[in-house]
DSSP file (Angstrom, degrees, kcal/mol; ACC not computed):
  #  RESIDUE AA STRUCTURE BP1 BP2  ACC     N-H-->O    O-->H-N    N-H-->O    O-->H-N    TCO  KAPPA ALPHA  PHI   PSI    X-CA   Y-CA   Z-CA
    1    1 A M              0   0    0      0, 0.0     2,-0.4     0, 0.0     0, 0.0   0.000 360.0 360.0 360.0 152.3    0.0    0.0    0.0
    2    2 A R        -     0   0    0      2,-0.0     2,-0.3     0, 0.0     0, 0.0  -0.968 360.0-131.1-130.2 150.1    1.0    3.5   -0.5
    3    3 A H        -     0   0    0     -2,-0.4     2,-0.3     0, 0.0     0, 0.0  -0.760  26.0-167.1 -95.6 146.4   -0.2    6.7    1.0
    4    4 A K        -     0   0    0     -2,-0.3     2,-0.2    99,-0.0   101,-0.0  -0.955  22.7-111.7-133.7 154.5   -1.0    9.6   -1.2
    5    5 A L        -     0   0    0     -2,-0.3     2,-0.4    95,-0.2    95,-0.0  -0.485  35.1-175.1 -76.7 150.3   -1.7   13.3   -0.8
    6    6 A A        -     0   0    0     -2,-0.2   100,-0.1    30,-0.1    99,-0.1  -0.998  28.4-104.9-146.4 146.0   -5.2   14.5   -1.4
    7    7 A L        -     0   0    0     98,-0.5     2,-0.2    -2,-0.4    30,-0.0  -0.395  33.3-153.9 -67.4 142.1   -6.8   18.0   -1.5
    8    8 A T     >  -     0   0    0      1,-0.1     4,-2.3    -2,-0.1     5,-0.2  -0.693  31.1-105.1-106.1 170.6   -8.9   19.0    1.5
    9    9 A A  H  > S+     0   0    0     -2,-0.2     4,-2.1     1,-0.2     5,-0.1   0.912 122.8  53.0 -58.8 -41.8  -11.7   21.4    1.6
   10   10 A A  H  > S+     0   0    0      1,-0.2     4,-1.8     2,-0.2    -1,-0.2   0.901 107.9  50.3 -64.5 -40.6   -9.4   23.9    3.4
   11   11 A D  H  > S+     0   0    0      1,-0.2     4,-2.6     2,-0.2    -1,-0.2   0.942 110.1  51.4 -57.6 -45.9   -6.7   23.5    0.6
   12   12 A V  H  X S+     0   0    0     -4,-2.3     4,-3.1     1,-0.2     5,-0.3   0.889 105.9  55.0 -61.7 -38.9   -9.4   24.2   -2.0
   13   13 A R  H  X S+     0   0    0     -4,-2.1     4,-2.2     2,-0.2    -1,-0.2   0.912 110.2  44.9 -64.4 -41.2  -10.5   27.3   -0.3
   14   14 A V  H  X S+     0   0    0     -4,-1.8     4,-2.0     2,-0.2    -2,-0.2   0.939 114.6  48.4 -65.7 -45.5   -7.0   28.7   -0.3
   15   15 A I  H  X S+     0   0    0     -4,-2.6     4,-2.0     1,-0.2    -2,-0.2   0.925 113.0  47.9 -58.0 -46.1   -6.4   27.8   -3.9
   16   16 A A  H  X S+     0   0    0     -4,-3.1     4,-3.2     1,-0.2     5,-0.2   0.912 108.4  54.6 -63.5 -42.4   -9.8   29.3   -4.9
   17   17 A A  H  X S+     0   0    0     -4,-2.2     4,-2.6    -5,-0.3    -1,-0.2   0.919 107.9  50.0 -55.7 -46.2   -9.1   32.5   -3.0
   18   18 A A  H  X S+     0   0    0     -4,-2.0     4,-2.1     2,-0.2    -1,-0.2   0.913 112.6  46.3 -59.3 -46.4   -5.9   33.0   -4.9
   19   19 A C  H  X S+     0   0    0     -4,-2.0     4,-2.5     1,-0.2    -2,-0.2   0.951 113.1  49.2 -60.4 -52.4   -7.7   32.5   -8.2
   20   20 A R  H  X S+     0   0    0     -4,-3.2     4,-2.7     1,-0.2     5,-0.2   0.852 109.2  52.9 -59.9 -37.4  -10.5   34.8   -7.3
   21   21 A T  H  X S+     0   0    0     -4,-2.6     4,-2.2    -5,-0.2    -1,-0.2   0.911 109.7  48.9 -63.6 -42.0   -8.0   37.5   -6.1
   22   22 A E  H  X S+     0   0    0     -4,-2.1     4,-1.4    -5,-0.2    -2,-0.2   0.939 114.4  45.6 -62.9 -45.7   -6.2   37.3   -9.5
   23   23 A A  H  X>S+     0   0    0     -4,-2.5     5,-2.8     1,-0.2     4,-0.8   0.934 114.8  45.3 -64.5 -46.4   -9.4   37.6  -11.4
   24   24 A E  H  <5S+     0   0    0     -4,-2.7     3,-0.4     1,-0.2    -1,-0.2   0.859 106.6  59.2 -70.5 -31.9  -10.8   40.4   -9.4
   25   25 A K  H  <5S+     0   0    0     -4,-2.2    -1,-0.2     1,-0.2    -2,-0.2   0.859 113.7  40.6 -58.7 -35.6   -7.4   42.3   -9.5
   26   26 A N  H  <5S-     0   0    0     -4,-1.4    -1,-0.2    -3,-0.2    -2,-0.2   0.538 113.6-117.5 -92.4  -8.9   -7.8   42.3  -13.4
   27   27 A G  T  <5 +     0   0    0     -4,-0.8     2,-0.5    -3,-0.4    -3,-0.2   0.823  60.5 156.8  76.9  30.6  -11.6   42.9  -13.4
   28   28 A W      < -     0   0    0     -5,-2.8     2,-0.8    -6,-0.2    -1,-0.2  -0.779  39.6-147.1 -96.2 130.5  -12.2   39.5  -15.1
   29   29 A A        +     0   0    0     -2,-0.5    21,-0.3    83,-0.2     2,-0.3  -0.864  43.2 149.1 -93.9 105.9  -15.5   37.8  -14.8
   30   30 A V        -     0   0    0     -2,-0.8    17,-3.4    17,-0.2     2,-0.4  -0.836  46.2-124.1-133.4 167.2  -14.6   34.1  -14.8
   31   31 A T  E     -AB  46 111A   0     80,-2.6    80,-1.8    -2,-0.3     2,-0.5  -0.966  23.5-156.7-115.1 138.5  -15.7   30.8  -13.5
   32   32 A I  E     -AB  45 110A   0     13,-3.3    13,-2.3    -2,-0.4     2,-0.4  -0.959  10.8-177.5-118.3 127.5  -13.3   28.8  -11.4
   33   33 A A  E     -AB  44 109A   0     76,-2.9    76,-2.7    -2,-0.5     2,-0.4  -0.971   3.9-171.0-124.1 137.3  -13.5   25.0  -11.0
   34   34 A I  E     -AB  43 108A   0      9,-2.6     8,-2.8    -2,-0.4     9,-1.9  -0.997   7.7-176.8-129.4 132.4  -11.3   22.9   -8.9
   35   35 A V  E     -AB  41 107A   0     72,-2.7    72,-2.0    -2,-0.4     6,-0.2  -0.859  24.5-114.1-126.8 158.9  -11.3   19.1   -9.0
   36   36 A D  E >   - B   0 106A   0      4,-2.5     3,-2.1    -2,-0.3    70,-0.3  -0.132  51.6 -81.0 -78.4-175.5   -9.5   16.3   -7.2
   37   37 A D  T 3  S+     0   0    0     68,-0.8    69,-0.2     1,-0.3    -1,-0.1   0.679 131.4  53.4 -64.3 -14.2   -7.1   13.9   -8.8
   38   38 A G  T 3  S-     0   0    0     67,-0.2    -1,-0.3     2,-0.1    28,-0.1   0.382 121.4-106.2 -97.2   2.7  -10.0   11.8  -10.2
   39   39 A G  S <  S+     0   0    0     -3,-2.1     2,-0.4     1,-0.3    -2,-0.1   0.638  70.1 147.9  85.6  16.1  -11.6   14.8  -11.8
   40   40 A H        -     0   0    0      1,-0.1    -4,-2.5    22,-0.1    -1,-0.3  -0.723  53.9-107.8 -91.5 132.9  -14.4   15.1   -9.2
   41   41 A L  E     +A   35   0A   0     -2,-0.4    -6,-0.2    -6,-0.2     3,-0.1  -0.348  43.5 164.4 -65.5 131.3  -15.6   18.6   -8.5
   42   42 A M  E     +     0   0A   0     -8,-2.8     2,-0.3     1,-0.4    -7,-0.2   0.562  68.4  14.0-114.9 -27.2  -14.6   20.1   -5.2
   43   43 A H  E     +A   34   0A   0     -9,-1.9    -9,-2.6     2,-0.0    -1,-0.4  -0.971  54.4 179.1-157.3 139.7  -15.3   23.8   -5.8
   44   44 A L  E     +A   33   0A   0     -2,-0.3     2,-0.4   -11,-0.2   -11,-0.2  -0.978   8.1 174.2-142.5 128.9  -17.1   25.9   -8.4
   45   45 A E  E     -A   32   0A   0    -13,-2.3   -13,-3.3    -2,-0.4     2,-0.6  -0.993  15.5-159.3-141.0 127.4  -17.3   29.6   -8.3
   46   46 A R  E     -A   31   0A   0     -2,-0.4     2,-1.2   -15,-0.2   -15,-0.2  -0.936   3.4-162.1-112.4 111.8  -18.8   31.9  -11.0
   47   47 A L  S    S-     0   0    0    -17,-3.4   -17,-0.2    -2,-0.6     3,-0.1  -0.594  71.2 -63.7 -88.6  70.1  -17.6   35.5  -10.7
   48   48 A D  S    S+     0   0    0     -2,-1.2    -1,-0.1     1,-0.2   -19,-0.1   0.747  95.9 149.0  53.1  24.8  -20.4   37.1  -12.8
   49   49 A A        -     0   0    0    -19,-0.4    -1,-0.2     1,-0.2   -19,-0.1  -0.390  56.8 -79.8 -82.7 167.5  -19.3   35.2  -15.8
   50   50 A R    >   -     0   0    0    -21,-0.3     3,-1.5     1,-0.1     4,-0.3  -0.264  40.6-115.7 -60.6 155.5  -21.5   34.0  -18.6
   51   51 A I  T >  S+     0   0    0      1,-0.3     3,-1.2     2,-0.2     4,-0.5   0.764 112.3  65.8 -64.1 -27.9  -23.5   30.8  -17.9
   52   52 A T  T 3> S+     0   0    0      1,-0.3     4,-0.9     2,-0.2    -1,-0.3   0.621  87.4  69.4 -71.5 -11.2  -21.5   29.0  -20.6
   53   53 A T  H <> S+     0   0    0     -3,-1.5     4,-2.8     1,-0.2     5,-0.3   0.727  84.1  72.4 -80.5 -18.1  -18.3   29.3  -18.7
   54   54 A L  H <> S+     0   0    0     -3,-1.2     4,-2.0    -4,-0.3     5,-0.2   0.955 101.6  37.4 -64.6 -52.8  -19.5   26.9  -16.0
   55   55 A D  H  > S+     0   0    0     -4,-0.5     4,-2.5     2,-0.2     5,-0.2   0.889 116.5  54.4 -62.2 -40.1  -19.2   23.7  -18.1
   56   56 A V  H  X S+     0   0    0     -4,-0.9     4,-2.7     1,-0.2     5,-0.2   0.949 108.4  47.9 -63.3 -49.3  -16.1   24.8  -19.8
   57   57 A A  H  X S+     0   0    0     -4,-2.8     4,-2.2     1,-0.2   -24,-0.2   0.915 112.1  50.2 -58.8 -43.5  -14.2   25.5  -16.5
   58   58 A I  H  X S+     0   0    0     -4,-2.0     4,-2.7    -5,-0.3    -1,-0.2   0.918 112.0  46.8 -58.0 -46.1  -15.3   22.2  -15.1
   59   59 A R  H  X S+     0   0    0     -4,-2.5     4,-2.7     2,-0.2    31,-0.5   0.880 110.6  52.3 -68.9 -36.6  -14.1   20.3  -18.2
   60   60 A K  H  X S+     0   0    0     -4,-2.7     4,-2.6    -5,-0.2    -1,-0.2   0.937 110.6  48.3 -61.5 -44.2  -10.8   22.2  -18.3
   61   61 A A  H  X S+     0   0    0     -4,-2.2     4,-2.5    -5,-0.2    -2,-0.2   0.930 113.1  46.9 -65.6 -45.5  -10.1   21.3  -14.7
   62   62 A R  H  X S+     0   0    0     -4,-2.7     4,-2.8     2,-0.2     5,-0.3   0.917 111.7  52.0 -59.4 -43.7  -11.0   17.6  -15.3
   63   63 A T  H  X S+     0   0    0     -4,-2.7     4,-2.3     1,-0.2     6,-0.3   0.925 111.8  45.8 -61.2 -44.5   -8.8   17.5  -18.4
   64   64 A A  H  X>S+     0   0    0     -4,-2.6     4,-1.3    -5,-0.2     5,-0.7   0.904 114.8  47.4 -65.2 -40.1   -5.9   18.9  -16.5
   65   65 A A  H  <5S+     0   0    0     -4,-2.5    -2,-0.2    -5,-0.2    -1,-0.2   0.920 117.7  39.7 -62.8 -46.6   -6.3   16.6  -13.6
   66   66 A L  H  <5S+     0   0    0     -4,-2.8    -2,-0.2     1,-0.2    -1,-0.2   0.813 121.5  41.6 -81.6 -29.5   -6.7   13.4  -15.6
   67   67 A S  H  <5S-     0   0    0     -4,-2.3    -1,-0.2    -5,-0.3    -2,-0.2   0.677  97.0-139.7 -88.7 -14.7   -4.1   14.1  -18.2
   68   68 A R  T  <5S+     0   0    0     -4,-1.3    -3,-0.2    -5,-0.3    -4,-0.1   0.825  70.2  90.1  64.3  31.5   -1.7   15.5  -15.6
   69   69 A M  S   <S-     0   0    0     -5,-0.7    -1,-0.2    -6,-0.3    -2,-0.2  -0.987  88.8 -83.4-152.3 157.1   -0.7   18.3  -18.0
   70   70 A P     >  -     0   0    0      0, 0.0     4,-1.5     0, 0.0     3,-0.5  -0.332  38.5-122.2 -63.2 148.3   -1.9   21.9  -18.7
   71   71 A T  H  > S+     0   0    0     24,-2.3     4,-2.8     1,-0.2    22,-0.2   0.805 110.8  67.4 -64.2 -28.7   -4.8   21.9  -21.1
   72   72 A L  H  > S+     0   0    0     23,-0.5     4,-2.5     2,-0.2    -1,-0.2   0.933 100.8  48.5 -51.3 -48.6   -2.6   24.1  -23.5
   73   73 A A  H  > S+     0   0    0     -3,-0.5     4,-2.7     1,-0.2    -1,-0.2   0.925 111.3  50.0 -59.3 -43.7   -0.3   21.1  -24.0
   74   74 A M  H  X S+     0   0    0     -4,-1.5     4,-2.3     1,-0.2    -2,-0.2   0.924 109.7  52.8 -61.1 -42.4   -3.5   18.9  -24.7
   75   75 A E  H  X S+     0   0    0     -4,-2.8     4,-1.3     1,-0.2    -2,-0.2   0.882 110.4  45.9 -61.6 -39.5   -4.6   21.6  -27.2
   76   76 A Q  H  X S+     0   0    0     -4,-2.5     4,-1.5     2,-0.2     3,-0.2   0.919 112.4  50.1 -65.8 -43.4   -1.3   21.5  -29.0
   77   77 A R  H  X S+     0   0    0     -4,-2.7     4,-2.2     1,-0.2    -2,-0.2   0.870 107.4  55.6 -63.1 -34.8   -1.3   17.7  -29.1
   78   78 A A  H  < S+     0   0    0     -4,-2.3    -1,-0.2     1,-0.2     7,-0.2   0.811 102.7  56.9 -70.0 -29.3   -4.9   17.7  -30.5
   79   79 A R  H  < S+     0   0    0     -4,-1.3    -1,-0.2    -3,-0.2    -2,-0.2   0.897 113.3  38.9 -66.5 -39.9   -3.8   19.9  -33.3
   80   80 A A  H  < S+     0   0    0     -4,-1.5    -2,-0.2     1,-0.3    -1,-0.2   0.809 132.2  26.7 -75.2 -33.6   -1.2   17.3  -34.3
   81   81 A N    ><  -     0   0    0     -4,-2.2     3,-2.2    -5,-0.2    -1,-0.3  -0.724  65.2-175.2-139.5  84.2   -3.5   14.4  -33.6
   82   82 A P  G >  S+     0   0    0      0, 0.0     3,-2.4     0, 0.0     4,-0.3   0.681  76.1  79.1 -55.0 -21.7   -7.2   15.2  -33.9
   83   83 A V  G >  S+     0   0    0      1,-0.3     3,-1.8     2,-0.2     4,-0.3   0.781  79.0  73.3 -59.1 -21.4   -8.3   11.8  -32.7
   84   84 A L  G X  S+     0   0    0     -3,-2.2     3,-1.2     1,-0.3    -1,-0.3   0.747  82.6  70.2 -64.5 -20.4   -7.6   13.2  -29.2
   85   85 A L  G <  S+     0   0    0     -3,-2.4    -1,-0.3     1,-0.2     4,-0.3   0.736  86.3  66.2 -71.3 -18.8  -10.8   15.3  -29.6
   86   86 A A  G <  S+     0   0    0     -3,-1.8    -1,-0.2    -4,-0.3    -2,-0.2   0.650  83.9  93.9 -77.3 -11.3  -12.8   12.1  -29.3
   87   87 A L  S <  S-     0   0    0     -3,-1.2     2,-1.9    -4,-0.3    -3,-0.0  -0.382  96.2-101.9 -73.8 160.3  -11.6   11.7  -25.7
   88   88 A D  S    S+     0   0    0     -2,-0.1     2,-0.3     2,-0.1    -1,-0.1  -0.587  88.5 101.2 -85.6  78.8  -13.8   13.0  -22.9
   89   89 A S        -     0   0    0     -2,-1.9   -29,-0.1    -4,-0.3   -30,-0.1  -0.892  68.3-130.6-151.7 170.6  -11.6   16.1  -22.4
   90   90 A L        -     0   0    0    -31,-0.5     2,-2.3    -2,-0.3   -15,-0.1  -0.825  17.5-165.6-131.4  90.1  -11.5   19.7  -23.3
   91   91 A P        +     0   0    0      0, 0.0     2,-0.4     0, 0.0   -13,-0.1  -0.405  44.1 122.4 -84.9  71.6   -8.1   20.6  -24.8
   92   92 A L  S    S-     0   0    0     -2,-2.3     3,-0.3   -17,-0.0   -20,-0.2  -0.998  70.6 -97.3-132.0 136.8   -8.4   24.4  -24.5
   93   93 A Q  S    S+     0   0    0     -2,-0.4    25,-0.1   -22,-0.2     3,-0.1  -0.108  94.8  72.4 -50.2 140.4   -5.9   26.6  -22.7
   94   94 A G  S    S+     0   0    0      1,-0.4    16,-2.2    24,-0.1     2,-0.4   0.360  70.4  97.2 128.0   0.0   -7.0   27.5  -19.1
   95   95 A G  E     -C  109   0A   0     -3,-0.3   -24,-2.3    14,-0.2   -23,-0.5  -0.960  45.4-175.2-117.8 137.5   -6.7   24.3  -17.1
   96   96 A L  E     -C  108   0A   0     12,-2.5    12,-2.9    -2,-0.4   -31,-0.1  -0.994  24.3-120.6-131.0 136.9   -3.7   23.4  -15.0
   97   97 A P  E     -C  107   0A   0      0, 0.0     2,-0.6     0, 0.0    10,-0.3  -0.395  25.1-131.1 -69.3 154.1   -2.9   20.3  -13.0
   98   98 A L  E     +C  106   0A   0      8,-3.5     7,-3.3    -2,-0.1     8,-1.2  -0.941  32.2 174.7-109.0 122.2   -2.4   20.6   -9.3
   99   99 A E  E     +C  104   0A   0     -2,-0.6     2,-0.4     5,-0.3     5,-0.2  -0.979   9.9 176.6-130.8 140.0    0.7   19.0   -8.1
  100  100 A H  E >  S-C  103   0A   0      3,-3.2     3,-1.6    -2,-0.4   -95,-0.2  -0.982  71.4  -7.3-145.4 133.5    2.4   19.0   -4.6
  101  101 A S  T 3  S-     0   0    0     -2,-0.4     3,-0.1     1,-0.3    -1,-0.1   0.842 130.7 -52.4  53.8  35.6    5.5   17.1   -3.4
  102  102 A G  T 3  S+     0   0    0      1,-0.2     2,-0.4     0, 0.0    -1,-0.3   0.547 116.4 111.1  82.3   4.9    5.7   15.3   -6.7
  103  103 A E  E <   - C   0 100A   0     -3,-1.6    -3,-3.2   -99,-0.0     2,-0.5  -0.947  68.2-127.8-121.0 140.1    2.1   14.1   -6.6
  104  104 A F  E     + C   0  99A   0     -2,-0.4    -5,-0.3    -5,-0.2   -67,-0.1  -0.695  32.2 169.2 -81.7 123.5   -0.8   15.1   -8.8
  105  105 A V  E     -     0   0A   0     -7,-3.3   -68,-0.8    -2,-0.5   -98,-0.5   0.440  54.6 -56.8-119.4  -4.2   -3.7   16.1   -6.5
  106  106 A G  E     -BC  36  98A   0     -8,-1.2    -8,-3.5   -70,-0.3     2,-0.3  -0.998  52.5 -94.1 161.0-157.6   -6.2   17.6   -8.8
  107  107 A G  E     -BC  35  97A   0    -72,-2.0   -72,-2.7    -2,-0.3     2,-0.4  -0.996  13.2-141.7-157.0 156.5   -6.7   20.3  -11.4
  108  108 A I  E     -BC  34  96A   0    -12,-2.9   -12,-2.5    -2,-0.3     2,-0.4  -0.968  14.9-171.3-120.4 138.6   -8.0   23.9  -11.8
  109  109 A G  E     -BC  33  95A   0    -76,-2.7   -76,-2.9    -2,-0.4     2,-0.4  -0.997   1.8-174.9-129.2 135.9  -10.0   25.1  -14.8
  110  110 A V  E     +B   32   0A   0    -16,-2.2     2,-0.3    -2,-0.4   -78,-0.2  -0.975   5.2 173.5-132.2 142.9  -10.9   28.7  -15.5
  111  111 A S  E     +B   31   0A   0    -80,-1.8   -80,-2.6    -2,-0.4     3,-0.1  -0.998  42.0  77.3-147.5 140.4  -13.1   30.1  -18.2
  112  112 A G  S    S+     0   0    0      1,-0.6   -83,-0.2    -2,-0.3     2,-0.1   0.103  87.1  42.3 150.3 -31.6  -14.5   33.6  -19.0
  113  113 A V  S    S-     0   0    0      1,-0.3    -1,-0.6   -85,-0.1     5,-0.0  -0.365 106.4 -40.9-120.8-158.0  -11.7   35.7  -20.6
  114  114 A L     >  -     0   0    0     -2,-0.1     4,-2.8     1,-0.1     3,-0.4  -0.358  63.7-110.0 -65.6 151.6   -9.1   35.1  -23.2
  115  115 A A  H  > S+     0   0    0      1,-0.2     4,-2.3     2,-0.2     5,-0.2   0.907 118.1  49.4 -55.2 -45.5   -7.4   31.6  -22.8
  116  116 A P  H  > S+     0   0    0      0, 0.0     4,-1.9     0, 0.0    -1,-0.2   0.868 111.6  50.0 -65.5 -28.5   -4.0   33.0  -21.6
  117  117 A Q  H  > S+     0   0    0     -3,-0.4     4,-2.1     2,-0.2    -2,-0.2   0.918 108.3  52.8 -72.8 -39.9   -5.9   35.1  -19.0
  118  118 A D  H  X S+     0   0    0     -4,-2.8     4,-2.1     1,-0.2    -1,-0.2   0.940 111.3  47.4 -56.3 -44.7   -7.8   32.0  -17.9
  119  119 A E  H  X S+     0   0    0     -4,-2.3     4,-2.6     1,-0.2    -1,-0.2   0.866 106.7  56.6 -67.3 -36.6   -4.5   30.2  -17.4
  120  120 A L  H  X S+     0   0    0     -4,-1.9     4,-1.2    -5,-0.2    -1,-0.2   0.915 108.8  47.0 -61.3 -40.8   -3.0   33.2  -15.5
  121  121 A V  H  X S+     0   0    0     -4,-2.1     4,-0.8     1,-0.2     3,-0.4   0.920 112.5  49.8 -69.5 -40.0   -5.9   33.0  -13.0
  122  122 A A  H >X S+     0   0    0     -4,-2.1     4,-1.6     1,-0.2     3,-0.6   0.852 104.9  59.0 -60.0 -36.4   -5.4   29.2  -12.7
  123  123 A G  H 3X S+     0   0    0     -4,-2.6     4,-2.8     1,-0.3    -1,-0.2   0.819  96.1  60.7 -63.9 -30.0   -1.8   29.8  -12.2
  124  124 A A  H 3X S+     0   0    0     -4,-1.2     4,-1.7    -3,-0.4    -1,-0.3   0.866 104.7  49.3 -69.0 -27.5   -2.4   31.8   -9.2
  125  125 A G  H <X S+     0   0    0     -4,-0.8     4,-2.2    -3,-0.6    -2,-0.2   0.875 109.5  51.6 -66.7 -41.5   -4.1   28.8   -7.7
  126  126 A V  H  X S+     0   0    0     -4,-1.6     4,-2.1     1,-0.2    -2,-0.2   0.921 110.5  49.7 -61.1 -45.6   -1.1   26.6   -8.6
  127  127 A T  H  X S+     0   0    0     -4,-2.8     4,-1.2     1,-0.2    -1,-0.2   0.886 108.4  52.5 -66.6 -37.2    1.2   29.1   -6.9
  128  128 A A  H  X S+     0   0    0     -4,-1.7     4,-0.6    -5,-0.2     3,-0.2   0.899 109.6  48.9 -62.9 -41.4   -1.0   29.2   -3.7
  129  129 A L  H >< S+     0   0    0     -4,-2.2     3,-0.8     1,-0.2    -2,-0.2   0.876 108.3  53.4 -65.9 -38.8   -0.8   25.4   -3.5
  130  130 A A  H 3< S+     0   0    0     -4,-2.1    -1,-0.2     1,-0.2    -2,-0.2   0.783 107.1  53.2 -66.2 -26.4    3.0   25.4   -3.9
  131  131 A A  H 3< S+     0   0    0     -4,-1.2    -1,-0.2    -3,-0.2    -2,-0.2   0.624  92.3  98.9 -86.4 -15.5    3.2   27.9   -1.0
  132  132 A M    <<  -     0   0    0     -3,-0.8     2,-0.7    -4,-0.6    -3,-0.0  -0.407  69.0-136.8 -75.6 150.9    1.2   25.6    1.3
  133  133 A R              0   0    0      1,-0.1    -2,-0.1    -2,-0.1    -1,-0.1  -0.942 360.0 360.0-102.5 112.4    2.7   23.4    3.9
  134  134 A L              0   0    0     -2,-0.7    -1,-0.1  -123,-0.0    -2,-0.0   0.383 360.0 360.0-105.0 360.0    0.8   20.1    3.7
């Protein structure tokens, strides 16, 4: 048996707060989704973003968590190999995996502004997790 790290509700609140702060600092209306390492939703927050951003943020977070790579990397791979689009994923920039102490613990997906801006908001959450002592 092996022990593995797992996100807690308290961890997710810190990560989400960092994402929210980044979005609000820039005046961006986004939706933030955070999932565990299995792609299961732990947090969903809509900051006055369009309704369509809900599903997109969740799917970006799941894609990042399950692929264990940024969704931008999946987007680039899908361009070269379109069959990847048949997978249950959303290869659009704005999702980042969450990793701590060498273990993948989940993913963040953000939707609502330009894709690089979505990723910037998600990156604030990644940075917050890296600063935590688990």
